[in-house]
Structure formats: C-alpha cells, structure tokens
Residue, then its C-alpha position, 0 to 999 in steps of 0.5 A: m397280358p402278353r401273347n406270343a407274336a405271329r410267326r413270320d419269315p425274318s426277311d418280311p417287314p413287320d406287321p404289328a397290326e396283325p393279331a397275335p395268336i393265343p397260345a394253347a394253355p396246358h390243362r393243369i399246372t404241373p408240380a414243376i411249374a408251380l414250384a417255379l411260380i412260387a419261386i419267382n414270387m418269393i424272389w419278388g417278395a424279397s425285393s422290398l427288403a433288398g431295396k431297403l437295404a440298397l437304399h442305405s448307400f444309393p439315393p432313391m432316384m439313382l437306385a431306380f435309374a441304375r437298376f432299370a438301365l442295367s436291367a434293360g441292357l441284360m433283358y435286351g441280351v436275353a431277347g436277343a439269345c432267345k431270338v425274340d422279335l424286337r421290331v416295333a412300329r413307329q406309331d407305337w413308340s409313344r406308348f413305350w415311352a408312356m409305359g416307361v415313364l408311368g410304370l417304372a420312372l414315376t412308380y419307382l421314384l415314389f416306391y423307393a422314396g416311400l420305402s425309405r420312410t416305411t417298413v418292408a412289411d408294410a411295403s410288401l403288404l401294400m403291393a398286393t393292392e395294386p388290382v384294386y387300383l387297376a379295377i378303378l382305373s379300368w372303370a374310369l378310363l376304359r369305361e369297364p362296367m362297375p357291378l355291385t360286387k366289384a364295387m364292394g371289392i374296391a370299397a374293402g380294398l381301399a379300407g385295407v389300404i387305409l388301415i395298412v397305411s394309417h396303422g390304425g391311426s389318423l391319416l390327418h396326422w401324418s408320420g414318416v411311416q404313413a407318408g411312406g405308405l401313401m407314396i407306395a400306394l400312389a406308386l402302384t396306382f401309376e404302375a396300374l396306369s401303365s397297364i392300362v396304357g400298355k394294354r394294346l402293346v402287350s397284345r401286339y408284341p411279345a412280352m420280352t419285347v414290351i418289357t425290354y423297351q419299357m425298362a429302356a424308356g424307364a431308365l432314360a426318363l430316370a436319368p435326369f432325376a438321377g443326375w439332379e440327385l447326385w448333383t444336389s446331394h451333399a453326402p458321398i455315396v458309400l457302396t457297402p457290400g450289403a448294398l451292392w449285393s442287394f443291388a445285383y439281387l434287384v437286377v439279376p434274380c428280381t428283374v432279369l431271371a423272374y421277368t423272363v420266367w414269368f413272361t415265358l410261363i404266362e404266355r403258355i398258361q391262362v393268367s387266371d390259373i397263375s394269378v393265385f400265386l401273386f399272393v406269395q409276394p406280400l406274405f413272403g415279403a412281410l415275413i422276411g421284413a419281420a425276420v431280418l429287419h424285425d419290422p412289426i406286423t401290426s393288428e391293423a396290417v393283418i386286418g387290412s391285408a385280409l380286406v385286400v385279399a377279400a377285395i381281390a377275390l371279389i374283383q377277380r370273381r366278377q372278371a372271371a364270371 
C-alpha cells in the first residue's frame, strides 16, 4: 500500500531509492473519516451500474479508453494542485507500464465485456473476490507461505466464485451470463496481478503519482483497441444523456474524487483499520442493481457471497497474525 514520499528540497535530484517514511496513523477512525470511507465505497459500489448504463452507448473498449484517458489528465491536474512530486526514476517506467496494461487495460477490457453480458448484482458481488486472487498470486509469485488457514480461505473463496458465476448450474454449459461472470473474475485476477507488479512502486512513490501514471499507461495501451473497435463497428454510436451522465460519473466521482480521498486517507490510516469498509462496495452495488435494473439476487449468489466474506476473513486473519 502507498506511503508518503520522503520530503526533500525541490531543487534536489529525485532519489526514488530512498525509503519512504511510514506516516503516523491515528489511534481510531473518527466519525467523519468513517462517513468518508462509506461514501467513497458506495460511489465505487455504484460503478457497475454506471458502467452498465454507459455500455448502452459506448463499446466496451472505447468506454475503458475514454474513462482512463480523461481520468489520467484530471488526476495529473489534481496531483499538480496538491503539489505531489510526480518525478520517477527511469528504470521504474516499465513497472508503471505493466501496472497500466494489467491493472487497467486488460482488467477493464474484460470487465466491461463481462458486464455487458451479466447482471450488475453479480458483477458487484464478484468485485469482493479480488483478495482471494491476490492471496493465490502472492503464494505463486512472491513465495508467500500457504498455511492451512489461508488455504481454507482460498478454497472457500473459489467455491463462492463458482456459485456466483454458475448460478447453481454447471460451468460446462455456458450461458451469456456465466461467460460474463468468468470474464469479470479473470479481470479481477489481472487487477490483483498488477498489485503484485506494482508492490515496489507504491512503497517508493506517492500514491497519487502511481495512480496517475498507471492511468496514463493504461489509456495508451487501450488506445489501439478502442481505435480498432470503432473502425470495425458497423453500428453508429448514439450518445444518450443517460450514457453521458454515467460516463461522467465513472470519471469524476468514481475515479478522480474517490481515488483522491481514498489515497489521502490510506496514507494516514493503517490499511487493516479501513479494509472492512471495502465490503460496502459489493453490498451496495448488488442492492442498487436490484433496485434500479431489477437484477435478481439468487440464493446461490447469497451463499457464494457468504463464502467469499468468510474466505477474506480467514485470509486477513492470517495476514494480521
């Protein structure tokens, strides 16, 4: 997780190798901070609904490119206004590119393609499963230990994913909804992989620097796919007011505002203290999808979500210990 950049005179050359100090964290989360965390996770929870509505006008690749290209420019302006140090070492650019390609380009190409095939409720519930993929990749790539408690958590999480994606049926007989769920699960796996790749960056640079350049790299990687999609599309793009408002929601509140608040808080508060607020996202997202689009929340999805919550609790308990 990101830490504050070391303070230095602006005239000095950057020294990214210098370890960043860990900021002092408050002893407790105040009511104002709790409300802010709930608010931004509700904003993120509604992102699947906004994406679903935007996909009525935008093709998936074009939506992903436009969102992060505009967001990167706005985040660059916010970082400049906040006087965030945006200088990075030349040898780290490859990691920024890897984070952009994995965590944004591949993630959102698959996520929006899957979202166009499945329900907002299922997409929101699946968003809670990313810690399971992160635990698997940490064991496989970082050689982190795999104690029995963690293995049980991963097994429970994967069982929950299967229940949510399959709707209690067989994955051997794919429907469009099941294919969409699998795409979203794969998208979250790529996003978790980008966290592994970017682990070194978030300990060396300010968080806003990392996310700004990640968005820029992701937008550049998405550009040729969006161009190809527009070139080969035979249907004209009709930008309805609803799609434009949804796109604006994805860019301004969901990306620029929420990311800025989140990373501002996460550099001052212990991650373990605020991670519980992440559960607001899938809960609120599933409820708003059911309320607005009348998406069904099946019993299999409820059981699968309970398994995912239990899995994350086991994994986080082991990590805390």
